[in-house]
Structure formats: C-alpha cells, structure tokens
C-alpha positions in Angstrom: -38.1 -10.3 0.3 -35.0 -9.0 2.1 -33.6 -12.5 2.3 -34.0 -12.8 -1.5 -32.0 -9.5 -1.9 -29.2 -11.0 0.1 -29.2 -14.2 -2.0 -29.0 -12.1 -5.2 -26.1 -10.0 -3.8 -24.3 -13.3 -2.9 -24.7 -14.6 -6.5 -23.8 -11.3 -8.1 -20.6 -11.1 -6.3 -19.1 -14.5 -6.0 -15.6 -13.3 -5.8 -16.2 -11.5 -2.7 -17.5 -14.7 -1.0 -14.2 -16.5 -1.6 -11.9 -16.4 1.4 -8.2 -16.9 1.5 -8.6 -18.8 4.8 -11.5 -20.7 6.3 -13.4 -19.4 9.3 -12.0 -22.4 11.4 -8.4 -21.8 10.4 -8.5 -18.1 11.3 -10.2 -18.8 14.6 -7.6 -21.6 15.3 -4.7 -19.1 14.7 -6.2 -16.5 16.8 -6.8 -19.0 19.5 -3.1 -19.8 19.5 -2.6 -16.1 20.7 -5.3 -16.5 23.2 -3.5 -19.5 24.7 -0.4 -17.5 25.2 -2.3 -15.2 27.5 -4.6 -17.8 29.0 -4.4 -16.9 32.7 -6.4 -13.6 32.5 -8.7 -15.1 29.9 -9.7 -18.1 32.0 -10.2 -16.0 35.1 -12.5 -13.8 32.9 -14.4 -16.9 31.9 -15.0 -18.0 35.5 -16.3 -14.5 36.2 -18.5 -14.6 33.1 -19.9 -17.9 34.1 -20.7 -16.7 37.6 -22.3 -13.5 36.2 -24.6 -15.7 33.9 -25.7 -17.7 37.0 -26.3 -14.6 39.1 -28.5 -13.0 36.3 -30.8 -16.0 36.6 -31.9 -15.0 40.1 -33.8 -11.7 39.4 -36.6 -13.2 37.4 -37.0 -15.9 40.2 -37.4 -13.1 42.7 -40.0 -11.4 40.4 -41.9 -14.8 40.3 -41.9 -15.3 44.0 -43.1 -11.8 44.6 -46.0 -12.1 42.2 -47.1 -15.6 43.2 -46.5 -15.5 47.0 -45.8 -12.1 48.4 -48.6 -10.1 46.6 -51.4 -12.7 47.3 -50.5 -13.1 51.0 -49.9 -9.3 51.4 -46.6 -10.0 53.2 -45.5 -6.5 53.6 -42.6 -7.4 55.9 -41.1 -9.4 52.8 -40.8 -6.4 50.6 -37.7 -4.9 52.2 -36.0 -8.4 51.8 -37.0 -8.4 48.2 -35.5 -4.9 47.5 -32.4 -5.8 49.5 -32.0 -9.2 47.4 -32.4 -7.2 44.1 -29.9 -4.5 45.3 -27.4 -7.1 46.5 -27.7 -9.0 43.3 -27.1 -5.7 41.3 -24.0 -4.8 43.4 -22.7 -8.4 42.8 -23.4 -8.0 39.0 -21.6 -4.7 39.0 -18.5 -6.1 40.8 -18.4 -9.2 38.4 -18.9 -7.0 35.4 -15.8 -4.8 36.6 -13.8 -7.9 37.0 -14.9 -9.2 33.7 -14.1 -6.0 31.9 -10.6 -5.7 33.5 -9.5 -9.2 33.0 -10.7 -9.2 29.4 -8.9 -5.8 28.8 -5.8 -7.3 30.3 -6.1 -10.4 28.2 -6.9 -8.4 25.1 -4.2 -5.9 25.2 -1.5 -8.7 25.9 -2.9 -10.6 23.0 -2.8 -7.7 20.5 0.6 -6.7 21.7 1.8 -10.3 20.8 0.1 -10.1 17.4 1.6 -6.6 16.6 5.1 -7.6 17.7 5.0 -10.9 15.8 3.9 -9.1 12.7 6.6 -6.4 12.9 9.2 -9.0 13.8 8.2 -11.0 10.7 8.2 -8.0 8.4 11.8 -7.3 9.7 12.9 -10.7 8.7 11.4 -10.7 5.2 13.7 -10.2 2.2 14.2 -7.1 0.2 12.3 -8.6 -2.7 9.2 -8.6 -0.5 9.4 -4.9 -0.1 10.0 -4.4 -3.8 6.4 -5.5 -4.4 4.7 -3.9 -1.4 3.2 -0.5 -0.8 4.3 1.1 2.4 0.8 2.4 3.2 -0.6 -1.0 2.9 1.9 -2.5 5.4 1.2 0.5 7.7 -2.5 -0.4 7.4 -2.0 -4.0 8.4 0.2 -3.0 11.4 -2.1 -0.4 12.7 -5.8 -0.6 11.3 -5.9 -4.4 10.9 -4.3 -5.2 14.3 -6.7 -2.6 15.9 -9.7 -4.3 14.2 -8.6 -7.6 15.9 -8.1 -5.8 19.1 -11.7 -4.4 19.0 -12.9 -7.9 19.0 -10.5 -9.4 21.6 -10.6 -6.5 24.1 -14.3 -6.5 24.9 -16.5 -8.1 22.3 -15.1 -11.6 22.9 -16.2 -11.3 26.4 -19.6 -10.5 25.4 -19.6 -13.5 23.2 -18.8 -15.8 26.0 -21.0 -14.1 28.4 -23.9 -14.6 26.0 -23.1 -18.3 25.4 -23.1 -19.0 29.2 -26.2 -16.9 29.7 -28.0 -18.7 26.8 -27.1 -22.2 27.9 -28.0 -21.6 31.5 -31.4 -19.9 30.8 -32.4 -22.3 28.1 -31.6 -25.3 30.3 -33.8 -23.8 33.0 -36.6 -23.0 30.5 -36.8 -26.6 29.3 -37.3 -27.9 32.9 -39.7 -25.1 33.6 -42.0 -25.5 30.4 -40.6 -27.5 27.6 -43.5 -26.7 25.3 -43.2 -22.9 25.5 -39.4 -23.3 25.2 -39.8 -25.1 21.9 -42.2 -22.4 20.7 -39.4 -19.9 21.7 -36.8 -21.8 19.5 -39.0 -22.2 16.4 -37.4 -19.3 14.6 -33.9 -19.9 15.5 -33.0 -22.4 12.7 -33.9 -19.5 10.2 -31.8 -17.0 12.2 -28.9 -19.5 12.2 -29.1 -19.8 8.4 -29.3 -16.1 7.8 -26.3 -15.6 10.2 -24.2 -17.9 8.1 -25.4 -16.3 4.8 -24.7 -12.7 6.0 -21.3 -13.7 7.5 -20.1 -14.8 4.1 -21.4 -11.7 2.4 -20.2 -9.3 5.1 -16.8 -10.8 5.0 -16.4 -10.1 1.4 -17.7 -6.5 1.9 -15.3 -5.8 4.7 -12.4 -7.2 2.8 -13.1 -4.5 0.2 -13.2 -1.9 3.1 -9.8 -2.9 4.3 -8.3 -2.9 0.9 -9.7 0.6 0.2 -8.4 1.7 3.5 -4.9 0.5 2.7 -5.2 2.3 -0.7 -6.0 5.6 1.2 -3.0 5.0 3.4 -0.8 4.4 0.3 -2.0 7.7 -1.3 -1.3 9.7 2.0 2.1 8.0 2.4 3.1 8.7 -1.3 2.0 12.3 -1.2 3.5 13.2 2.1 6.8 11.5 1.2 7.0 13.2 -2.2 5.5 16.6 -1.3 8.5 18.5 -2.8 8.0 16.9 -6.1 4.3 17.6 -6.1 4.8 21.2 -5.2 7.7 21.7 -7.7 5.4 20.6 -10.5 2.4 22.5 -9.2 0.3 19.4 -9.1 -1.4 20.1 -5.8 -5.0 20.1 -7.3 -4.2 17.0 -9.3 -3.3 15.1 -6.0 -6.3 16.5 -4.3 -8.5 15.2 -7.0 -6.8 11.8 -6.9 -7.2 11.6 -3.1 -10.8 12.6 -3.3 -11.5 9.8 -5.8 -9.7 7.2 -3.6 -11.4 8.5 -0.4 -14.8 8.3 -2.3 -14.0 4.6 -3.1 -13.3 4.0 0.5 -16.5 5.7 1.5 -18.6 3.7 -1.0 -17.0 0.4 0.2 -18.0 1.3 3.8 -21.5 2.2 2.7 -21.9 -1.1 0.9 -20.9 -2.9 4.1 -23.4 -0.7 6.3 -26.1 -1.4 3.7 -25.7 -5.1 4.1 -25.5 -4.9 7.9 -28.5 -2.6 8.0 -30.5 -5.1 6.0 -29.5 -7.9 8.3 -30.2 -6.5 11.7 -34.0 -5.7 11.2 -34.6 -9.3 9.9 -33.2 -10.8 13.1 -35.1 -8.3 15.2 -38.3 -9.3 13.4 -37.8 -12.9 14.0 -37.0 -12.3 17.8 -40.1 -10.3 18.2 -42.1 -13.1 16.5 -40.9 -15.5 19.1 -41.9 -13.2 21.8 -45.3 -12.9 20.4 -45.8 -16.5 20.1 -44.6 -17.2 23.7 -46.7 -14.4 25.1 -50.0 -15.7 23.5 -49.3 -19.3 24.3 -48.2 -18.3 27.9 -51.4 -16.3 28.4 -53.4 -19.3 27.3 -51.5 -21.5 29.9 -52.3 -19.1 32.7 -56.0 -18.9 31.7 -56.3 -22.7 31.8 -54.4 -23.0 35.1 -51.2 -24.8 33.8 -48.8 -22.1 35.1 -49.2 -19.1 37.3 -48.9 -15.4 36.5 -45.6 -15.3 38.2 -44.3 -18.2 36.3 -45.3 -16.4 33.0 -43.6 -13.1 34.1 -40.4 -15.1 35.0 -40.5 -16.8 31.7 -40.9 -13.5 29.9 -38.0 -12.2 31.9 -35.8 -15.0 30.8 -36.9 -14.5 27.2 -35.6 -11.0 27.4 -32.3 -12.3 28.8 -32.0 -14.8 26.0 -33.1 -12.4 23.1 -30.7 -9.7 24.3 -27.6 -11.9 23.5 -29.2 -12.8 20.2 -29.5 -9.2 19.4 -26.0 -8.5 20.5 -24.7 -11.5 18.5 -26.0 -9.9 15.3 -24.0 -6.7 16.2 -21.0 -8.8 17.2 -21.1 -10.7 13.9 -20.4 -7.3 12.2 -17.2 -6.9 14.3 -16.4 -10.5 14.0 -16.3 -10.4 10.2 -14.3 -7.3 10.2 -11.8 -8.8 12.6 -11.6 -11.9 10.6 -10.8 -10.0 7.4 -8.2 -8.1 9.4 -6.8 -11.3 10.7 -6.8 -12.7 7.2 -4.6 -9.8 6.1 -2.3 -10.0 9.0 -1.7 -13.7 8.7 -1.2 -13.3 5.0 2.0 -11.3 5.7 3.0 -13.7 8.5 2.7 -16.6 6.0 5.0 -14.9 3.5 8.3 -16.6 3.6 11.7 -14.7 3.0 13.4 -15.6 -0.3 16.8 -15.2 1.4 16.7 -18.1 3.8 19.3 -18.7 6.5 20.6 -22.4 6.9 20.0 -24.0 10.2 23.7 -24.7 10.5 24.7 -21.3 9.2 28.2 -20.1 10.2 28.6 -17.0 12.3 31.8 -15.0 11.4 33.4 -12.3 13.6 36.0 -11.1 11.2 37.0 -11.3 7.5 39.9 -10.5 5.3 37.7 -8.9 2.8 38.1 -11.2 -0.3 34.9 -11.5 -2.4 34.5 -13.8 -5.4 31.5 -14.1 -7.8 31.5 -17.5 -9.6 29.4 -18.0 -12.6 26.6 -15.8 -11.0 23.2 -15.4 -12.8 20.3 -13.5 -11.3 16.8 -12.5 -12.3 14.2 -10.4 -10.3 10.9 -12.4 -9.6 11.9 -15.1 -12.1 11.9 -12.7 -15.0 14.6 -12.0 -17.6 18.0 -12.5 -16.1 19.8 -9.2 -15.0 23.1 -10.9 -14.7 24.7 -13.4 -17.1 27.8 -15.7 -16.3 29.2 -13.0 -13.9 32.7 -13.6 -12.7 34.6 -11.3 -10.5 37.2 -11.5 -7.9 37.8 -8.6 -5.4 41.1 -9.0 -3.5 41.4 -8.0 0.1 42.3 -4.3 0.5 41.5 -3.3 -3.1 39.0 -0.9 -4.7 37.0 -2.3 -7.5 34.7 0.0 -9.4 31.7 -1.0 -11.6 30.8 1.2 -14.4 28.4 0.9 -17.4 25.2 2.2 -18.8 22.0 2.5 -16.7 20.5 -1.0 -16.2 23.7 -2.8 -16.8 23.4 -4.6 -13.5 25.8 -2.7 -11.3 23.5 -2.1 -8.5 22.4 -5.7 -8.7 26.0 -6.8 -8.0 26.1 -4.6 -4.9 22.8 -6.1 -3.5 24.0 -9.6 -4.1 27.2 -8.8 -2.3 25.2 -7.8 0.8 22.9 -10.8 0.3 19.8 -8.8 -0.1 19.1 -11.5 -2.8 20.5 -14.9 -3.6 21.9 -15.6 -7.1 19.8 -17.8 -9.3 22.8 -19.8 -10.3 26.4 -19.7 -9.2 27.8 -18.6 -5.9 29.3 -15.8 -4.1 32.3 -16.3 -1.6 33.3 -14.0 1.1 36.8 -15.2 2.0 36.3 -19.0 1.8 32.6 -19.0 2.7 29.6 -19.1 0.4 27.4 -16.3 1.5 24.4 -18.8 1.8 26.4 -20.6 4.5 26.7 -17.5 6.8 24.2 -16.1 9.1 22.6 -13.0 7.6 23.3 -11.0 10.8 27.1 -11.8 10.9 27.4 -11.1 7.2 25.9 -7.7 7.4 28.0 -6.8 10.4 31.0 -7.2 8.0 29.7 -5.0 5.3 29.2 -1.3 5.3 27.0 0.4 2.7 26.8 3.9 1.5 24.1 4.3 -0.9 23.5 7.2 -3.5 20.1 7.9 -1.9 21.0 8.5 1.8 18.5 7.2 4.3 18.5 9.0 7.6 16.0 8.4 10.5 14.0 11.1 12.2 16.1 12.0 15.4 19.3 13.7 16.3 22.6 13.8 14.5 24.1 11.7 17.2 21.3 9.0 16.8 21.9 8.8 13.1 25.7 8.4 13.3 25.4 5.9 16.2 23.0 3.8 14.1 26.2 2.2 12.7 27.2 1.1 16.2 24.4 1.2 18.8 26.7 1.0 21.8 29.2 3.6 20.5 30.7 6.1 22.9 30.6 10.0 22.4 34.2 10.0 21.6 33.8 7.3 18.9 30.9 9.2 17.3 32.8 12.5 17.2 35.9 10.8 15.7 33.8 9.2 12.9 32.2 12.6 12.3 35.5 14.2 12.1 36.8 11.5 9.7 33.8 12.0 7.5 34.3 15.9 7.4 31.0 16.2 9.2 32.1 17.6 12.6 32.4 21.1 11.4 28.9 21.5 10.0 27.4 19.6 12.9 28.9 21.9 15.5 27.5 25.0 13.5 24.0 23.8 14.4 22.6 25.3 17.6 22.2 21.9 19.3 25.4 20.4 17.9 25.1 16.6 17.9 21.8 16.8 19.6 20.2 18.7 16.6 17.1 17.1 15.2 17.6 16.6 11.5 14.0 16.0 10.5 12.4 13.0 8.7 14.8 11.6 6.1 17.2 14.3 6.8 15.3 17.0 5.1 16.9 19.7 7.1 20.4 18.9 5.7 21.9 19.5 2.2 22.7 16.5 0.0 26.4 16.7 0.9 25.7 16.9 4.7 23.5 13.7 4.4 26.2 11.9 2.5 28.8 12.8 5.1 26.7 11.5 8.0 26.0 8.3 6.1 29.9 7.9 5.6 30.3 8.6 9.3 27.9 5.9 10.1 29.8 3.4 8.1 33.1 4.5 9.6 31.8 4.0 13.0 30.7 0.5 12.1 34.3 0.0 11.0 33.8 -3.0 8.5 36.4 -4.6 6.3 34.1 -4.6 3.2 32.5 -1.5 1.8 29.9 -1.1 -0.8 29.5 2.3 -2.2 26.7 3.3 -4.6 28.2 6.6 -6.1 28.0 9.0 -3.2 29.1 12.1 -5.2 26.6 12.3 -8.0 24.5 15.4 -8.1 26.6 17.3 -5.5 28.3 20.7 -5.9 32.1 20.7 -6.2 32.9 21.8 -2.7 30.7 19.0 -1.2 32.2 16.4 -3.6 35.7 17.3 -2.6 34.8 17.0 1.1 33.1 13.7 0.5 36.2 12.5 -1.5 38.4 13.2 1.3 36.2 11.3 3.7 36.0 8.4 1.2 39.9 8.2 1.1 39.7 7.5 4.9 36.8 5.1 4.4 38.6 3.0 1.8 41.9 2.9 3.6 42.9 -0.7 4.4 39.4 -1.9 3.4 38.0 -3.8 0.5 35.6 -1.7 -1.5 33.0 -2.3 -4.2 32.1 1.0 -5.9 29.2 1.7 -8.1 30.5 4.5 -10.3 28.4 6.9 -12.4 31.0 9.8 -12.4 34.3 8.4 -13.8 36.2 11.2 -12.1 35.8 9.4 -8.7 37.3 5.9 -9.6 40.2 6.6 -12.0 42.7 5.4 -9.2 40.7 2.3 -8.5 42.8 -1.0 -8.4 40.3 -2.5 -11.0 37.7 -0.9 -13.1 34.9 -3.3 -14.4 32.8 -2.3 -17.3 29.4 -3.9 -17.5 26.7 -3.9 -20.2 23.4 -5.9 -20.2 24.5 -8.0 -17.2 27.9 -9.0 -18.5 31.4 -7.9 -18.0 32.7 -6.6 -21.3 36.1 -5.3 -20.2 38.2 -4.6 -17.1 41.5 -3.1 -16.1 42.9 0.1 -14.7 41.9 3.5 -15.9 44.9 3.9 -18.2 44.7 0.4 -19.5 41.0 0.9 -20.4 41.6 4.2 -22.1 44.4 2.7 -24.2 42.0 0.0 -25.5 39.6 2.5 -26.8 36.7 0.3 -25.8 33.4 0.8 -24.0 35.2 2.6 -21.1 36.8 5.0 -23.4 33.4 5.9 -25.0 31.9 6.6 -21.5 34.9 8.7 -20.7 34.5 10.7 -23.8 30.8 11.2 -23.1 31.6 12.6 -19.7 34.6 14.8 -20.9 33.8 16.0 -24.3 36.1 18.4 -26.1 39.0 17.6 -23.7 42.0 15.6 -24.3 42.9 12.8 -22.1 45.7 14.7 -20.3 43.4 17.7 -19.8 40.7 15.5 -18.4 43.2 13.7 -16.1 44.4 17.0 -14.7 41.0 17.7 -13.3 40.2 14.2 -11.9 39.8 13.7 -8.2 41.8 10.7 -6.9 40.5 8.2 -4.5 43.2 6.1 -2.8 
C-alpha cells in the first residue's frame, strides 16, 4: 500500500524527478574534492576497516562462551572473557576516535576547498551574471548548500564506509558459517534496494524544493533588511511581515513534504529488516533442534544479523542526508559551471600605464541578446580631456560607462584604450587603470580608513590622509570621535550623501588612475555638499581623462566635449556654448533644467569643472 503511494507521488510530480546532473556526475565531482584531501581520508578508511574487523570478534566470544565455557563450567575462563570484551571495547573506542578525528579533518578541508572555489568563481563572473541573480540565493548557496554538503562529508560519509566494510566482512563470514540461513537473510534485500532507488529520486526532487524555498526566504530577508528605510518610510511593515510569513509558510510546507516522504520510507525498510530477522530466527531455531548448529552458533549468527541490519537502518537515514547533499551539490556546481561573459584571452596583454585615450568604433550593445541599447556608437575621448554624456533616461549613457570599464563586451564593434582593444587586455590590469565614482556610492562596513584604502590596499597613512584632504573629506572625518578609525556602518549609513561621495572620490584619488568614469556624483545633494564635491572633482579631473555621465547640466558646462545621446545614438556633440547656439536637443534639456531664465542668467549660476 505504502509503496503504491510512493509510485503515485512519483507519477504526479515528474518534474521533481528530473535532475540537472546525474547521480554519478555529482558523486564524481565531489570525489575530485575528496582526492584533493586524500591523506586523512585514506587514513580514516584504514581505521574504519580495522574497526569493522574488530567488531566481528564479540559475537565469536559470545559463541565460545555459550558452547564451551558454560557447558564445561569453566569459571576460570570468565575473567578472560570479560577482559577480552573490555579490551575490544577500548580498542573500538580508540578506533572510533581516530575515525571521527580524521574524517572531521578531511571533511573540514574538503568543505573549505568547495566554499573557496565557489566564492572565487563568483568573483570571476561577469556583471551580467549578477544582473540576473538574487543576493539571497547566492548567500544560500555559499552557506546553506555548502553546509549541507559538509554535513555529509564531515561525519556521514564515514558511517557509509564503515557500514560498507562491516557489511562485506560479516556477510562473507555468514556465507562460510551457514550459507542457507544467509540466503534467507538476504531474501528481502532486492526489494529494499529497489525502494531505496525509488525513494532517492522522489526525495531528491523534494529536497530541491526545500533548497529553493530556503533561498527564497534568504532573498526576502536580504531585500527587507537592505531596504528597511524604504519600508518604514511607506509604513509597509505589516505588508512585509505578511509577505515573509507567506514565504516562510512555503518553506515550511516544502520541508513537511520532504519529511512526509522520509517518514513513509523508513518504516517500510524497518518492516523488511524485521521480516528477515523473523525468518532467520525461525529457521535457525529449527537447525538447532535438528542438531545442525549449536545454540552458541545461533546466538553468534543473531549477533551478526544485528551488526548487518544496523548499517541497513542507518543507510536509510543516510540516504536522507545524501539526497539533501546531492541537491546542494547540484546548486553549488550549477554556479561553478556558469561561464563569465567577459572572457580574458589566454595571450591577454598586461598594461602598467596608459595615456588615457579611449575610442569607441561602431559599437553596438544589447543586454541578454535583447533589443540593442547602443547603435553604431562612435566616440573618441582624447587624453587629458573631459567628455560628458547627457540625454534622457534610458538613452544608454550608463551603458557606455560600463563598456568603458569592460563590465560588458560590445555586441559589435570595438573599444580601444590607447592602441589596445579592451578585449586584448587582462581585466585586472585594465581595471587598475580606471577609477569609477558612481552615483550610488558603495561603501563597505568598516572604518573610514578601510574604505579609502580600498582604492590602494597598501597605501600609507600619509597617502590616505592626503587623498581625503584632496576630496574635501578630512575635515568631517576628523570631527568624528574616532577620526579615521570611525566605523561608518554598512553601506555608509552613518554618513550623509555628500560625505559618502567624498569618501568615494578620495578612494579614486588614492588609486591615482589616468582614466576616470564619473556617474553624476552631485545629483540629489544640497548646495553646500555639491560645491565641496565640485572642488574635489576639479582635483580629480586634473591631468586625467574623464568620462562623465551628467544628469545636472550645471556640472559639465566646461567639459571639453558634451555628447548628447538619445535611444542609444549620438544626436549631437560640441561644447556647451556650441550646443546652445544650435538650439537642438541639448538646448531643450537646458531649458527644462533652467526654466524662466535667460542663458546669461543661467550661466552666471553654473558651477565650473576644470
């Protein structure tokens, strides 16, 4: 009846039985990590083999006691029997300690390798990968999924090998002792093997749902904590609580489905094990009564049956953990198999310095092979000049900046830095030559010093302070009780918008690159902060090539070249004065930002950037 229920579940949920990787493929990849840490693993296997052999001795002592010591009333032998059992128990204890320690050493090293390889691979993936991923899901794979593999590798894999050795050794002995009774013991095993395979498929699908729901819960937590200010500003706490409760309920229900399947499977295997014991006991009692075996031999046989059935019972529990670990490995290796879109050539050139000339030649680009964002884009940025990109939202300005830093590769055309195609350079050396200040400033949890020094990890204290002064940040930093040692909080939440921007500029000044990409750093700031940042930008742009994404036209009127973009194309370009004289798209944008003002009045209030 229960087996029919399982077959019905398997038929009703075919999608959950489909796996992204076969069992042998996943085991093979996990074994590659096992091989990296093979020394403690093989030592543990030797200990496990010795442990299995030692465990065979106790039933033999029981048989000898019943068949020889008790009938002959050899009282002098009883202390030796007790001493032998105690000695074997001590030896088993020592071997179990060695097994546990060596397997833990092996397991921790293996999991450390998997976790580091996964994190290293994530760091190498292109920006496009993160555009389509949820942070909570990646966190789930790095923590929960890797830990699920660790639960199997640290301890349970030792039990698997111990049970295999014990099973082989004991069954081999039982066949030599009484092959007929051993066959009766094995009569139910084909059915148990079949049920194991069937449940393994169903459980793997169920645990995949569990892991996906766990990742969804992580996503929900990450989103709400990251955007807690937005949630509270709109008074949507109850809405978020209800949303989380619903997600948590889905996670709970996925776990309950998995537990229901597991709870159904374990009793079936237990019944089949007990059935084998009943058959052996009845047949063994008959053999004793007809004189084919002794009572001691039957007792030893029953002792061995217990040693054999215990691994079988444990194997059903281990299968539960094994399927959970395989689903986790599937999710981990799915990320590891993802290839970056921005691929570095084998013979890529490493550059140590640049003049700062950048040229876009017939560039086209589309995100995820959708409709193109840039069309036949041609632009030359000469060394030491400032080029500003302006235009409506969605015109492709930020895309140009991302292509300049090679976060993406153009679909068509090419981008040159000096005389090099960006695709011919190593990504690391390219990024070392480019400093980026984005509109949304990203700061790390830590001290002010740590965040500035992120631009140059080996910077001296003097270099950090000098960069902060150049960015007009030193004064407000010193107003903090801890100065440069002040903790600024996650994402810099303890700082104002202007302070965060000045720290970001200090970081780029410390990096001291020849090419600067600036995604409007003064939008949504008060006038005082804007003026301070403009002063720091003057120092940042000096003697450097700058590509500026401009939203406020007041910040770029003195740029060497202003490029107006619409729908991924350049519609006009020139200096501020030239573009106003043409009365084209730039003049329209200018009029929108400065209504009811004449050009002269507007110009008198503009902040100049050198």
